[in-house]
C-alpha positions in Angstrom: -89.4 -52.6 -10.2 -86.8 -52.7 -7.2 -84.8 -55.4 -8.8 -84.8 -53.4 -12.1 -83.6 -50.4 -9.7 -80.9 -52.1 -8.1 -79.6 -53.6 -11.6 -79.7 -49.9 -12.9 -78.1 -48.7 -9.8 -75.0 -51.2 -10.2 -74.6 -50.7 -13.9 -74.1 -47.0 -13.5 -71.9 -47.4 -10.5 -69.8 -50.0 -12.6 -69.6 -47.7 -15.6 -68.7 -44.4 -13.3 -66.0 -46.6 -11.8 -64.6 -47.6 -15.3 -64.6 -44.0 -16.4 -63.5 -42.5 -13.2 -60.4 -44.9 -13.1 -59.8 -44.1 -17.1 -59.4 -40.5 -16.2 -57.3 -41.0 -13.3 -55.1 -43.1 -15.0 -54.8 -40.2 -17.9 -54.3 -37.8 -15.4 -51.3 -40.0 -13.6 -49.9 -40.4 -17.2 -49.7 -36.6 -17.6 -48.4 -36.1 -14.2 -45.8 -38.7 -15.0 -45.0 -36.8 -18.2 -44.8 -33.2 -16.5 -42.5 -35.1 -13.9 -40.3 -36.5 -16.8 -40.1 -33.0 -18.6 -39.2 -31.5 -15.1 -36.4 -34.1 -14.5 -35.0 -33.6 -17.9 -34.8 -29.8 -17.6 -33.2 -30.0 -14.2 -30.6 -32.3 -15.8 -30.1 -30.4 -18.7 -29.5 -27.4 -15.9 -27.4 -29.2 -13.8 -25.4 -30.3 -16.9 -24.9 -26.6 -18.2 -23.6 -25.5 -14.7 -21.1 -28.5 -14.5 -19.9 -27.4 -18.0 -19.5 -23.8 -16.6 -17.5 -24.8 -13.4 -15.3 -26.9 -16.1 -14.5 -24.0 -17.8 -13.6 -21.8 -14.9 -11.0 -24.4 -13.5 -7.5 -23.3 -13.5 -5.0 -25.2 -15.6 -1.0 -25.0 -14.3 1.2 -26.1 -16.8 4.6 -26.6 -15.6 7.3 -25.8 -18.0 10.8 -26.7 -17.8 12.7 -23.1 -18.1 16.2 -21.9 -17.9 17.3 -19.7 -14.7 15.7 -16.0 -15.1 18.9 -13.5 -15.2 18.6 -9.7 -14.9 21.5 -7.3 -15.7 22.2 -5.5 -12.2 24.5 -4.1 -10.1 26.2 -6.5 -7.5 24.1 -6.2 -4.4 27.5 -6.7 -2.1 28.0 -3.1 -3.3 25.9 -1.8 -0.4 27.4 -2.1 3.2 24.1 -0.9 4.7 21.7 -4.1 4.5 18.9 -1.9 4.4 19.7 -0.1 1.1 20.8 -3.4 -0.4 17.2 -4.5 0.4 15.6 -1.6 -1.1 17.8 -1.9 -4.5 16.5 -5.4 -4.7 12.9 -4.5 -4.2 12.9 -2.2 -7.0 14.9 -4.2 -9.4 13.5 -7.7 -8.9 10.3 -7.5 -7.2 9.1 -4.3 -9.2 11.2 -5.0 -12.4 12.4 -1.3 -12.1 15.2 -1.5 -14.5 14.8 0.7 -17.0 17.5 3.1 -17.9 18.4 5.9 -17.4 16.5 5.0 -13.9 18.5 1.9 -12.9 21.8 3.4 -13.3 20.9 6.7 -11.6 18.8 5.0 -8.4 21.8 2.8 -8.0 24.1 5.8 -7.9 22.3 8.0 -5.5 22.0 5.0 -3.4 25.6 4.2 -3.4 26.4 7.8 -2.8 24.2 7.3 0.3 25.8 4.2 1.5 29.1 5.7 0.8 29.2 8.7 3.2 27.8 9.5 6.5 25.3 12.0 6.0 23.3 13.5 8.6 20.2 15.9 9.2 20.2 18.2 12.2 17.1 18.3 14.6 16.0 21.6 14.5 14.1 21.1 17.8 17.0 20.4 19.8 19.7 23.0 20.9 23.6 22.4 20.3 26.7 22.6 22.9 29.6 24.2 22.2 32.7 22.1 23.5 36.1 23.8 23.4 38.9 20.8 23.3 42.6 20.8 23.8 44.7 17.9 22.4 47.8 16.7 24.1 49.7 19.6 22.4 47.5 22.1 24.2 46.1 23.2 20.8 42.5 24.3 21.3 39.9 23.0 18.9 36.0 24.1 19.0 33.2 21.5 18.8 29.5 21.5 18.6 27.6 18.5 19.9 24.0 17.9 18.5 21.3 15.7 17.9 20.9 14.4 14.3 18.9 12.1 11.9 20.6 9.4 9.9 20.0 10.5 6.3 20.4 6.7 5.4 17.3 5.6 7.3 15.1 8.7 6.8 15.5 8.1 2.9 15.1 4.2 3.3 11.9 5.0 5.2 10.5 7.4 3.0 11.1 5.0 -0.1 9.4 2.1 1.5 6.2 3.9 2.8 6.0 5.5 -0.6 6.2 2.1 -2.9 2.8 0.4 -1.8 1.2 4.0 -3.0 3.0 4.5 -6.5 3.1 1.1 -7.3 -0.5 1.1 -9.0 -1.1 4.8 -8.8 1.5 6.2 -11.3 2.7 5.6 -14.7 6.4 4.2 -14.7 8.1 7.5 -15.7 6.4 9.5 -13.2 7.0 6.8 -10.4 10.8 6.8 -11.0 11.2 10.6 -11.3 9.2 10.8 -7.9 11.4 8.1 -6.1 14.4 10.1 -7.3 12.9 13.2 -6.1 12.4 12.0 -2.7 16.0 10.9 -2.1 16.9 14.3 -3.4 14.9 15.9 -1.1 16.2 14.1 1.8 19.9 14.8 0.7 19.1 18.7 0.5 18.5 18.7 4.0 21.6 17.1 5.3 24.0 19.4 6.5 27.2 18.3 5.4 26.0 18.0 1.5 26.7 21.5 1.4 30.5 20.7 1.4 30.4 19.4 -2.2 27.9 22.1 -3.3 29.3 24.9 -2.0 27.9 27.9 -3.5 24.4 26.6 -2.7 22.7 28.1 0.0 18.4 27.5 -0.7 17.4 24.0 -0.6 16.5 24.4 -4.0 19.7 25.2 -5.1 21.2 22.3 -3.3 18.8 20.0 -5.0 19.8 21.0 -8.4 23.6 20.6 -7.6 22.7 16.8 -6.4 20.8 16.1 -9.6 23.8 17.7 -11.9 26.4 15.9 -10.1 24.9 12.5 -9.2 21.9 11.9 -11.3 23.7 13.3 -14.6 22.3 10.4 -16.6 19.2 12.9 -16.6 19.1 15.8 -18.8 16.1 18.5 -19.7 12.9 18.4 -18.4 13.4 15.0 -16.8 16.2 16.5 -14.8 14.3 19.4 -13.6 11.2 17.3 -12.5 13.6 15.6 -10.4 14.4 18.7 -8.1 11.5 18.7 -5.6 9.7 21.7 -5.8 9.7 21.2 -9.3 7.9 17.8 -9.0 3.7 17.7 -9.4 4.1 15.7 -6.1 6.0 18.1 -3.9 3.4 18.2 -1.6 3.3 14.5 -1.3 7.2 14.4 -0.5 7.1 17.0 2.0 4.1 15.0 4.1 6.1 11.8 4.0 9.2 13.3 5.0 7.4 15.3 8.1 5.8 11.8 9.2 9.0 10.1 8.9 11.4 12.7 10.7 8.5 12.7 14.0 9.0 9.0 14.7 12.7 8.9 13.7 15.5 7.8 16.0 17.9 10.6 17.2 21.8 10.3 17.4 24.5 12.2 19.0 26.9 14.1 16.8 29.9 16.2 17.4 31.5 17.9 14.4 34.6 20.3 14.3 33.2 23.8 13.5 36.2 25.1 11.6 36.3 22.2 9.0 35.2 18.4 9.8 37.2 16.6 6.9 36.0 13.6 8.2 32.4 14.4 7.4 33.2 15.6 3.9 31.1 13.7 1.2 33.1 11.8 -1.7 31.5 11.9 -4.9 31.6 8.5 -6.8 34.2 8.4 -9.5 33.2 5.5 -11.1 30.3 3.2 -11.1 30.9 -0.5 -11.0 29.8 -2.8 -14.0 26.5 -4.6 -14.3 26.7 -8.1 -14.6 23.9 -10.8 -15.2 22.6 -12.1 -11.9 20.4 -15.2 -11.4 17.2 -14.6 -9.5 16.7 -16.7 -6.5 12.7 -16.7 -6.1 10.0 -19.0 -7.2 9.9 -17.6 -10.3 13.5 -19.1 -10.9 12.4 -22.8 -10.5 9.1 -23.3 -12.0 7.1 -21.0 -14.2 3.4 -21.3 -13.8 1.5 -20.0 -16.9 -2.4 -19.9 -16.2 -4.8 -20.9 -18.7 -8.5 -20.9 -19.2 -10.0 -23.9 -20.8 
């Protein structure tokens, strides 16, 4: 009986072990199959990622192009290097060469460059000086503190450019830039010598537009007058900020009539000519394409 029990026990354990190992082997196969599916899915996922990364890559094609040329006024028309730099920035960097803006902007910069305009500092008092020449003839002069109109106009435009570059339509931007320069010129004391019948700044501004910016007419010419410009408050704020930190100069003027400071209007503008642009754009044109 005991032998039979032992035999039965051994037989049971043998078959149990066979069944257990078969089941375990089956489970192993299932796990292996799942692992293979996971690996395949991961590989598929990484393939998609790689394809997307390839799509994002930027290809730069170098093209052989002829030198870029623009129809511009010669830069050596300006004696003041800051005015020259301003003209270059607007025409070359910002490509603001639409007419009538291009010609008008050059004309008013050239007008400022040619003449010695100054703005009286209202916070300082003047000194009256009596002078006698070698013939003992007496002349009365006034010594006062002034600002250079060129410096003020240039600083205002350079401060304004980053703001107008992305916030205004092209035409609005052009009229605003011209309006700023007219605003500064109307503050200049000796501008009154070419606008003799004008008393207020509004009348002076209109005179400047008519005599210097005569490429414009109608509503556009009217809007260049600062007080008619929708951004008049912005122009005034810029002017006050620049004047606050501007450098003062000493100026002595003859009270009766100082012909030396009499402004001269431009008779004829020089002709434009095709100018090769000296920049990276001129060397290699890079076109960015996505695959």
